[in-house]
C-alpha positions as MATLAB code, in Angstrom:
seq = 'MVNISHEPEAHSGRTRVIVDFFICGVQKGGTTALDSFLRRHPDIEMAKIKETHFFDDESVDWTHPDYDKLHAWFDADRSRRLRGEATPIYSYWPNAMERLRAYNPSAKLIVALRHPVLRALSHWRMETARGAETLSFAEAIRPPARARVRAAANGAHRVFSYVERGFYAPQVERLLDLFPDGQVLFLRTDAMWRDLPATLNAIHAFLGLDAGPAVERRRVVAIETDKSAPLASADAERLCELYAQDIERTQARTGLDLSDWLDPKSAYHEPME';
ca = [
       0.021   -0.090   -0.074;
       1.229    3.400   -0.898;
       2.459    5.609    2.138;
      -0.163    8.450    2.489;
       0.998    9.796    5.652;
       3.800   12.155    4.406;
       3.250   15.819    4.163;
       5.200   18.795    2.807;
       7.805   20.507    5.124;
       5.870   22.691    7.371;
       4.828   26.235    6.386;
       2.465   28.365    8.445;
      -1.071   28.098    7.251;
      -0.488   24.955    5.027;
      -3.158   22.464    4.754;
      -2.585   18.611    5.487;
      -3.795   17.618    1.894;
      -0.998   15.523    0.127;
      -0.831   14.446   -3.536;
       0.436   10.828   -3.605;
       1.328   10.350   -7.216;
       1.906   12.140  -10.420;
       1.745   11.528  -14.043;
       4.623   13.747  -14.939;
       5.500   12.837  -18.540;
       5.615   12.936  -21.420;
       3.462   15.473  -23.314;
       1.519   13.774  -26.165;
       2.292   10.522  -24.383;
      -1.240    9.527  -23.922;
      -1.516   11.202  -20.552;
      -4.920   12.660  -21.137;
      -6.429    9.265  -21.776;
      -4.428    7.675  -18.701;
      -5.833   10.477  -16.489;
      -9.403    9.751  -17.577;
      -8.954    5.950  -16.983;
      -7.541    6.418  -13.632;
     -10.356    8.629  -12.552;
     -12.597    5.447  -12.687;
     -10.830    3.716   -9.990;
     -12.943    4.018   -6.888;
      -9.886    4.466   -4.559;
      -8.175    7.276   -6.653;
      -9.037   10.878   -6.550;
      -7.576   12.810   -9.596;
      -7.171   16.608   -9.507;
     -10.224   18.445  -10.540;
      -8.631   19.421  -13.750;
      -5.949   17.619  -15.763;
      -2.675   19.641  -15.539;
      -2.617   21.846  -12.708;
       0.931   23.045  -13.781;
       1.784   23.783  -10.368;
       5.464   22.778  -10.276;
       6.279   24.355  -13.504;
       4.656   27.732  -12.475;
       7.543   30.208  -12.536;
       5.356   32.798  -10.791;
       5.568   30.784   -7.500;
       7.867   31.925   -4.835;
       9.732   28.610   -4.628;
      11.625   29.612   -1.510;
       8.205   29.540    0.372;
       5.826   27.826   -1.991;
       2.035   27.936   -1.214;
       0.822   24.371   -1.579;
      -2.640   25.383   -0.984;
      -2.799   26.363   -4.637;
      -2.227   22.839   -5.554;
      -4.441   21.231   -2.803;
      -7.204   23.484   -3.949;
      -7.732   21.017   -6.763;
      -8.689   18.192   -4.432;
     -11.357   17.506   -1.789;
     -10.122   18.194    1.714;
     -11.882   15.251    3.419;
      -9.830   12.483    1.622;
     -12.596   10.022    1.055;
     -10.458    8.124   -1.244;
      -7.198    6.297   -0.629;
      -4.808    8.138   -3.148;
      -4.689   11.439   -4.760;
      -3.160   11.846   -8.213;
      -2.227   14.679  -10.441;
      -1.339   14.738  -14.254;
       0.931   17.357  -15.682;
       3.203   15.916  -18.322;
       5.499   18.874  -18.892;
       7.036   18.243  -15.214;
       9.569   15.707  -16.595;
      10.800   18.179  -19.119;
      10.509   21.453  -17.372;
      13.620   22.714  -15.611;
      13.402   22.472  -11.755;
       9.764   20.922  -11.783;
      10.872   17.546  -10.413;
      13.087   18.973   -7.887;
      10.201   21.132   -6.643;
       8.043   18.080   -6.720;
      10.567   16.148   -4.608;
      10.810   18.936   -2.040;
       6.882   18.676   -1.705;
       6.687   14.946   -1.418;
       9.837   12.749   -1.635;
       7.598    9.697   -1.279;
       5.463   10.464   -4.363;
       5.147    7.760   -6.935;
       5.644    8.922  -10.476;
       4.197    7.503  -13.834;
       5.915    8.245  -16.995;
       4.476    7.125  -20.460;
       7.007    7.266  -23.105;
       5.739    7.444  -26.646;
       8.002    7.036  -29.877;
       9.817   10.298  -30.089;
       9.159   10.883  -33.669;
       5.491   10.410  -33.228;
       5.499   12.471  -30.040;
       7.210   15.383  -31.998;
       4.615   15.166  -34.917;
       1.770   15.024  -32.565;
       3.140   17.953  -30.592;
       3.536   19.950  -33.847;
       0.008   19.062  -34.804;
      -1.270   20.380  -31.575;
       0.580   23.741  -31.750;
      -0.483   23.969  -35.399;
      -4.209   23.562  -34.439;
      -3.954   26.141  -31.620;
      -2.473   28.630  -34.110;
       0.832   28.843  -32.064;
       2.897   27.374  -35.032;
       2.909   28.373  -38.675;
       6.054   26.400  -39.740;
       5.782   22.958  -41.532;
       6.947   20.022  -39.468;
       9.873   19.744  -41.651;
      10.908   23.395  -40.918;
      10.022   23.162  -37.226;
      12.358   20.121  -36.497;
      15.392   21.697  -38.281;
      18.225   23.744  -36.453;
      17.116   27.090  -37.424;
      13.661   26.652  -35.929;
      15.101   24.646  -32.881;
      17.122   27.861  -32.148;
      13.858   29.103  -30.696;
      14.266   26.697  -27.919;
      17.973   27.405  -27.333;
      17.135   30.957  -26.943;
      14.379   30.427  -24.403;
      14.989   30.945  -20.654;
      16.928   27.943  -19.316;
      16.880   26.422  -22.756;
      13.320   25.124  -22.421;
      10.261   26.219  -24.485;
       6.692   25.323  -23.830;
       5.577   25.473  -27.536;
       8.533   24.917  -29.885;
      10.183   22.098  -28.160;
       9.159   19.240  -30.599;
      12.516   17.706  -30.945;
      13.968   18.590  -27.483;
      11.088   16.945  -25.501;
      11.831   13.665  -27.286;
      15.321   13.388  -25.747;
      14.070   11.084  -22.868;
      17.275    9.830  -21.492;
      18.230   13.128  -19.473;
      14.702   13.280  -18.200;
      14.653    9.691  -17.028;
      18.159   10.088  -15.445;
      17.076   13.240  -13.584;
      14.098   11.390  -12.309;
      15.974    8.507  -11.077;
      18.559   10.893   -9.433;
      15.747   12.327   -7.443;
      13.549    9.370   -6.665;
      14.373    5.694   -6.013;
      13.705    3.153   -8.755;
      10.752    1.735   -6.940;
       8.796    5.022   -6.981;
       8.897    5.348  -10.780;
       6.891    3.424  -13.346;
       7.874    3.793  -16.970;
       5.605    2.411  -19.693;
       5.323    2.695  -23.345;
       2.341    4.562  -24.718;
       1.760    1.997  -27.568;
       1.650   -0.654  -24.958;
      -1.098    1.007  -23.289;
      -3.270    0.891  -26.404;
      -2.284   -2.659  -27.381;
      -3.289   -4.065  -23.995;
      -5.105   -1.482  -21.802;
      -6.244   -3.952  -18.984;
      -2.788   -5.153  -18.578;
      -1.242   -1.702  -18.441;
      -3.877   -0.405  -16.058;
      -3.407   -3.499  -13.762;
       0.255   -2.732  -13.567;
      -0.325    0.862  -12.678;
      -2.802   -0.033  -10.121;
      -0.310   -2.635   -8.567;
       2.332    0.133   -8.694;
       0.218    2.298   -6.654;
      -0.668   -0.405   -4.095;
      -4.403   -0.729   -5.409;
      -6.571   -3.675   -6.287;
      -7.770   -3.752   -9.891;
     -10.244   -1.194  -10.890;
     -13.387   -1.657  -12.887;
     -13.069   -2.519  -16.734;
     -12.352    0.415  -18.901;
     -13.242    0.793  -22.513;
     -10.359    1.185  -24.814;
     -10.956    4.540  -26.415;
      -8.928    7.450  -27.904;
      -9.002   10.545  -25.519;
      -7.113   13.642  -26.508;
      -6.836   17.245  -25.090;
      -7.353   18.879  -28.517;
      -8.324   17.516  -32.023;
      -5.764   17.983  -34.668;
      -5.486   17.634  -38.457;
      -3.673   14.378  -39.363;
      -3.890   14.987  -43.151;
      -0.178   15.935  -43.518;
       1.610   12.622  -43.518;
       4.990   12.034  -41.876;
       7.606   12.371  -44.556;
      10.120    9.580  -44.633;
      13.057   11.997  -44.866;
      11.766   13.662  -41.534;
      11.365   10.178  -39.876;
      14.851    9.030  -40.776;
      16.458   12.423  -39.712;
      14.734   12.113  -36.385;
      15.425    8.482  -35.788;
      19.058    9.018  -36.538;
      19.193   12.120  -34.176;
      17.384   10.091  -31.434;
      19.443    6.952  -31.788;
      21.782    7.298  -28.903;
      19.019    8.716  -26.558;
      17.032    5.595  -27.296;
      19.628    3.395  -26.249;
      20.359    5.275  -23.055;
      16.654    5.454  -22.220;
      16.217    1.666  -22.762;
      19.143    0.996  -20.467;
      17.853    3.219  -17.576;
      14.111    2.270  -17.882;
      14.334   -1.451  -18.606;
      11.873   -1.021  -21.487;
      12.530   -2.578  -24.864;
      12.783    0.402  -27.197;
      14.952   -1.267  -29.885;
      12.075   -1.092  -32.504;
      12.191    2.757  -32.188;
      15.596    2.750  -33.929;
      13.906    1.732  -37.273;
      12.256    4.817  -38.935;
       9.529    2.406  -40.228;
       8.336    2.168  -36.606;
       7.189    5.795  -36.763;
       4.320    4.765  -39.139;
       2.751    2.031  -36.907;
       1.130    3.027  -33.698;
      -2.282    2.078  -32.294;
      -5.073    4.733  -31.700;
      -3.255    7.259  -33.704;
];
């Protein structure tokens, strides 16, 4: 059973609410669907909204953070065993995981990893649909456009980081430097779609819970995007080559078999996409 007795370091006026687990990565990795599935479990209370964006909020005074702003998204009476929150930018955003650890070093973390080429394409489609991006995908993943990320504060950009967020190894290594292996669960997004019951059972077991009710396998997205522009083979090959060493490092640290991601053809086959 997950420890639910820990609370943040004392600050005057803080409530006793505590969030036990976080879906902290990755963006466009199926986290909206996963959040919706976990809401069905009778022993889980998810935040009232997906993506509270608490630990990546640069307006917070992180020398004296007001955790009540996070806790306001949960019921105070704790009628369920566990509380969870899903903000997938945490694994990527500078200092977010360090802030999360300061809040609850006993927290359990769930990280869904999607093929980095498909993750980048889905991210670009989302920003295009929102009107935030006007470049083609081929343009957006090349060095001149990627300079927008390098020029951002701390070298991280919320919108244009199509390629950068797909370098999973540094994110994974940072997580495992901050939290023990037993508190972090890595999974492949496509595995969730291929066998949703097995994936949810693994997550429930990781959280120390009994299996939840059966959940319908369905596509759940935060924003609908236009998928009419196909992935060009030149772009798939370019990105797979760029990610190759990172994929091998990520595989070694997570224990997941990611060897198929080294083949550009793998970027054209994904369930529920």
